[in-house]
ZAMARGU-4260 file (C-alpha; in steps of 0.2 Angstrom, whole numbers, plus 5000, padded with zeros to 4 digits):
<rodrens>
0) 4866/4884/4879 | 4858/4901/4885 | 4853/4916/4875 | 4856/4931/4883 | 4842/4945/4878
5) 4838/4964/4880 | 4857/4967/4887 | 4868/4983/4885 | 4883/4971/4878 | 4899/4978/4881
10) 4912/4974/4867 | 4931/4978/4865 | 4923/4992/4854 | 4906/4997/4860 | 4893/4995/4869
15) 4880/4987/4858 | 4861/4990/4862 | 4849/4977/4854 | 4858/4962/4849 | 4857/4946/4860
20) 4871/4935/4864 | 4872/4917/4863 | 4881/4904/4874 | 4885/4886/4869 | 4894/4876/4879
25) 4909/4883/4888 | 4909/4898/4871 | 4901/4914/4866 | 4895/4907/4850 | 4885/4921/4843
30) 4881/4940/4847 | 4866/4944/4836 | 4854/4957/4830 | 4838/4955/4841 | 4827/4940/4834
35) 4840/4932/4824 | 4841/4917/4835 | 4828/4910/4837 | 4828/4900/4856 | 4819/4881/4856
40) 4816/4871/4870 | 4834/4866/4877 | 4840/4886/4878 | 4838/4896/4890 | 4833/4913/4891
45) 4840/4926/4900 | 4831/4946/4902 | 4843/4957/4906 | 4828/4969/4907 | 4841/4983/4900
50) 4856/4979/4911 | 4873/4980/4905 | 4882/4963/4901 | 4901/4963/4902 | 4915/4951/4902
55) 4919/4943/4920 | 4935/4953/4930 | 4950/4947/4929 | 4962/4953/4946 | 4980/4950/4944
60) 4985/4957/4961 | 4975/4952/4977 | 4979/4948/4992 | 4961/4945/5001 | 4964/4929/5003
65) 4975/4932/5017 | 4964/4941/5026 | 4951/4926/5022 | 4963/4910/5031 | 4968/4924/5043
70) 4953/4935/5049 | 4964/4940/5064 | 4982/4943/5066 | 4984/4926/5077 | 4969/4918/5070
75) 4970/4908/5056 | 4956/4897/5048 | 4956/4882/5039 | 4962/4886/5024 | 4953/4875/5014
80) 4941/4885/5022 | 4945/4901/5019 | 4948/4897/5000 | 4932/4891/4996 | 4921/4905/5006
85) 4931/4917/4996 | 4929/4910/4981 | 4912/4912/4984 | 4913/4931/4989 | 4926/4933/4973
90) 4910/4929/4960 | 4897/4940/4969 | 4910/4954/4964 | 4912/4950/4945 | 4929/4941/4950
95) 4929/4926/4937 | 4948/4925/4936 | 4959/4931/4950 | 4980/4929/4952 | 4979/4925/4975
100) 4995/4936/4977 | 5002/4928/4992 | 5017/4934/5001 | 5035/4927/4999 | 5040/4940/5012
105) 5051/4941/5027 | 5047/4947/5043 | 5043/4965/5045 | 5047/4966/5065 | 5031/4972/5065
110) 5012/4969/5060 | 5017/4953/5061 | 5006/4941/5051 | 5006/4922/5055 | 5000/4918/5038
115) 5015/4925/5028 | 5025/4911/5035 | 5034/4898/5023 | 5024/4884/5028 | 5007/4892/5024
120) 5010/4900/5009 | 5017/4885/5004 | 4999/4877/5009 | 4989/4891/5000 | 5000/4887/4984
125) 4995/4868/4987 | 4977/4871/4988 | 4977/4886/4976 | 4984/4873/4964 | 4973/4857/4969
130) 4958/4869/4964 | 4961/4865/4943 | 4956/4848/4947 | 4944/4851/4958 | 4925/4857/4957
135) 4927/4877/4959 | 4918/4893/4955 | 4934/4906/4949 | 4949/4901/4941 | 4962/4902/4954
140) 4979/4906/4951 | 4994/4910/4960 | 5005/4927/4959 | 5021/4924/4969 | 5024/4939/4977
145) 5044/4939/4981 | 5053/4950/4994 | 5071/4952/4988 | 5078/4952/5007 | 5069/4935/5009
150) 5085/4925/5002 | 5078/4911/5011 | 5066/4906/5001 | 5073/4907/4985 | 5076/4889/4981
155) 5056/4886/4987 | 5052/4900/4974 | 5063/4892/4960 | 5054/4875/4965 | 5035/4882/4962
160) 5038/4888/4946 | 5045/4871/4941 | 5032/4864/4947 | 5020/4873/4936 | 5011/4883/4951
165) 5017/4900/4948 | 5006/4910/4936 | 5015/4927/4937 | 5031/4932/4947 | 5033/4951/4956
170) 5048/4956/4963 | 5047/4968/4979 | 5058/4977/4991 | 5049/4988/5006 | 5064/4996/5011
175) 5058/5012/5018 | 5070/5026/5008 | 5063/5021/4994 | 5048/5012/4984 | 5032/5013/4992
180) 5040/5019/5009 | 5052/5034/4997 | 5043/5046/5012 | 5052/5040/5028 | 5038/5050/5037
185) 5025/5041/5029 | 5033/5025/5035 | 5032/5033/5054 | 5016/5034/5051 | 5014/5019/5045
190) 5022/5009/5056 | 5014/5019/5074 | 4996/5016/5067 | 5003/4996/5068 | 5008/4997/5086
195) 5015/5007/5101 | 5032/5012/5096 | 5046/5025/5100 | 5055/5034/5087 | 5070/5029/5092
200) 5065/5011/5091 | 5058/5016/5072 | 5075/5023/5068 | 5082/5007/5073 | 5069/4996/5062
205) 5074/5008/5045 | 5095/5007/5050 | 5092/4986/5050 | 5081/4986/5036 | 5092/4997/5026
210) 5108/4988/5030 | 5100/4969/5029 | 5104/4958/5015 | 5095/4954/4999 | 5096/4943/4984
215) 5110/4948/4973 | 5103/4956/4953 | 5111/4941/4948 | 5101/4931/4959 | 5083/4939/4954
220) 5090/4938/4937 | 5090/4919/4937 | 5073/4919/4943 | 5067/4929/4929 | 5076/4918/4918
225) 5066/4902/4925 | 5050/4913/4923 | 5053/4916/4906 | 5058/4898/4903 | 5039/4893/4908
230) 5031/4908/4901 | 5028/4915/4918 | 5024/4936/4916 | 5035/4946/4924 | 5029/4959/4935
235) 5038/4973/4947 | 5032/4983/4962 | 5033/5001/4967 | 5043/5008/4954 | 5048/5026/4960
240) 5061/5031/4945 | 5065/5028/4927 | 5082/5019/4934 | 5072/5006/4941 | 5061/5005/4926
245) 5076/5001/4917 | 5081/4987/4929 | 5066/4978/4931 | 5062/4980/4912 | 5082/4971/4907
250) 5075/4955/4919 | 5060/4956/4907 | 5047/4966/4918 | 5030/4969/4908 | 5021/4975/4921
255) 5022/4989/4933 | 5013/4988/4949 | 5009/5003/4957 | 5021/5017/4949 | 5023/5027/4964
260) 5021/5042/4954 | 5011/5052/4939 | 5027/5053/4930 | 5033/5036/4933 | 5018/5026/4927
265) 5022/5040/4911 | 5037/5033/4908 | 5033/5014/4911 | 5018/5017/4899 | 5031/5024/4886
270) 5042/5009/4887 | 5030/4998/4883 | 5024/4993/4901 | 5006/4987/4910 | 5002/4999/4923
275) 4993/4993/4938 | 4984/5004/4951 | 4971/4998/4964 | 4953/5000/4962 | 4951/5003/4979
280) 4963/5021/4975 | 4951/5025/4966 | 4936/5024/4977 | 4946/5034/4991 | 4952/5049/4983
285) 4971/5044/4984 | 4983/5031/4991 | 4985/5030/5010 | 5004/5032/5004 | 5002/5049/4999
290) 5008/5040/4981 | 4999/5043/4965 | 4982/5045/4963 | 4974/5030/4951 | 4957/5041/4945
295) 4971/5053/4941 | 4982/5043/4931 | 4968/5034/4923 | 4963/5051/4915 | 4978/5053/4911
300) 4979/5037/4902 | 4994/5031/4910 | 4989/5017/4920 | 4981/5000/4909 | 4972/4991/4924
305) 4964/4991/4939 | 4966/4978/4952 | 4956/4974/4969 | 4973/4975/4979 | 4962/4971/4994
310) 4943/4976/4993 | 4936/4967/4980 | 4922/4976/4978 | 4933/4991/4973 | 4935/4985/4954
315) 4916/4987/4949 | 4912/5002/4958 | 4929/5010/4952 | 4924/5006/4933 | 4907/5016/4938
320) 4915/5031/4948 | 4928/5033/4935 | 4915/5034/4918 | 4903/5046/4928 | 4914/5056/4940
325) 4930/5058/4929 | 4918/5058/4911 | 4928/5041/4903 | 4923/5030/4891 | 4914/5017/4900
330) 4921/5003/4885 | 4938/5007/4889 | 4937/5007/4910 | 4932/4990/4909 | 4946/4984/4900
335) 4955/4990/4914 | 4948/4976/4923 | 4944/4964/4909 | 4954/4965/4892 | 4973/4975/4898
340) 4972/4962/4913 | 4972/4947/4904 | 4984/4955/4890 | 4996/4959/4902 | 4997/4939/4906
345) 4993/4932/4893 | 4977/4926/4893 | 4964/4939/4881 | 4965/4926/4865 | 4956/4915/4878
350) 4947/4929/4890 | 4948/4944/4895 | 4931/4952/4882 | 4915/4948/4874 | 4919/4943/4859
355) 4913/4928/4850 | 4923/4911/4850 | 4930/4915/4866 | 4927/4908/4883 | 4909/4914/4890
360) 4913/4924/4907 | 4900/4937/4908 | 4893/4947/4920 | 4875/4955/4920 | 4875/4973/4931
365) 4861/4982/4935 | 4859/4997/4945 | 4848/4996/4959 | 4850/5015/4964 | 4857/5028/4951
370) 4874/5027/4957 | 4876/5010/4964 | 4879/4995/4951 | 4876/4976/4959 | 4880/4962/4950
375) 4864/4952/4949 | 4869/4936/4936 | 4891/4926/4931 | 4893/4915/4921 | 4910/4905/4920
380) 4917/4892/4907 | 4896/4896/4899 | 4890/4893/4918 | 4877/4900/4928 | 4886/4902/4942
385) 4877/4913/4951 | 4861/4923/4948 | 4854/4936/4962 | 4836/4944/4963 | 4834/4960/4972
390) 4817/4963/4979 | 4807/4980/4982
</rodrens>
């Protein structure tokens, strides 16, 4: 049992000052005015000393595990080592539930990543699944990012779903000329950033990818229906038109990841979809591909969720950046990384906010400099997972 005192408690509605938070076993049992809960020798008292007490972060899109298991393009670390070391870093950034976004991807003919070979993806999926029954720090979940040209992997995707190893499915299409790479000049610059290549070779690549076989619409619907039968939420990726939004909604998609423009993000919201942008986009001041500005979209109330994408530290800093520099309400900004993603993937009854009866996934966040928040204490399932003391 724990009693957190002297904190600024960020609930779904407000920031509570002058309240204590009592944890019993894995739950938030009570939030009460200071002094109403008398600690005894069985209760450990934690003094938040004026710091924020927030819900743990829920990250529904991050390929960080790929970087931890393959820190160099041809350097594959032991996968168990990569996963175990990754979760220690995730905890330090406040991520208590991680949807590892593994790419079921076909070769791009550039930027080769052996970590995305089917056999390696399968090993990581199995390791993620095994964490549920072994000691672990964070909730590990699997977000299946299925590239629709990867026809050979359709049966494996279906098996992962049937085996209940999948917790979120997204359908992706990185064909140049649409979606993320609708601007072919941006596509050319992207490829040239990875390797030396002639314009003629890039033209050949563009033609190859624009004419390659893809899974049919009926095939996508079949996978989507299987996911629906197993109560797995479905997301689209890089939506760039109203037609695409309507198509993916017909598959049952409830999440629009990385809408390409502000107008499309607005339309997705109008259609009742949850919208996702990258927290690094906020920190960097915009998209590296020249697409939607996450900060602008949040200001226009067109983004519901921030994900870490590839940089876990960005979640915490994006929240405070938006509150200070964009004059956004801090309570609402915390929802971008906690309650809203929980709602999008239907786990909000248990986690995602500070409320009596919910799981005690909690963070204590101090500011060691006026503009620099740090996470000093982390609880998951009511267990004190990490405590960090900064010194002078």
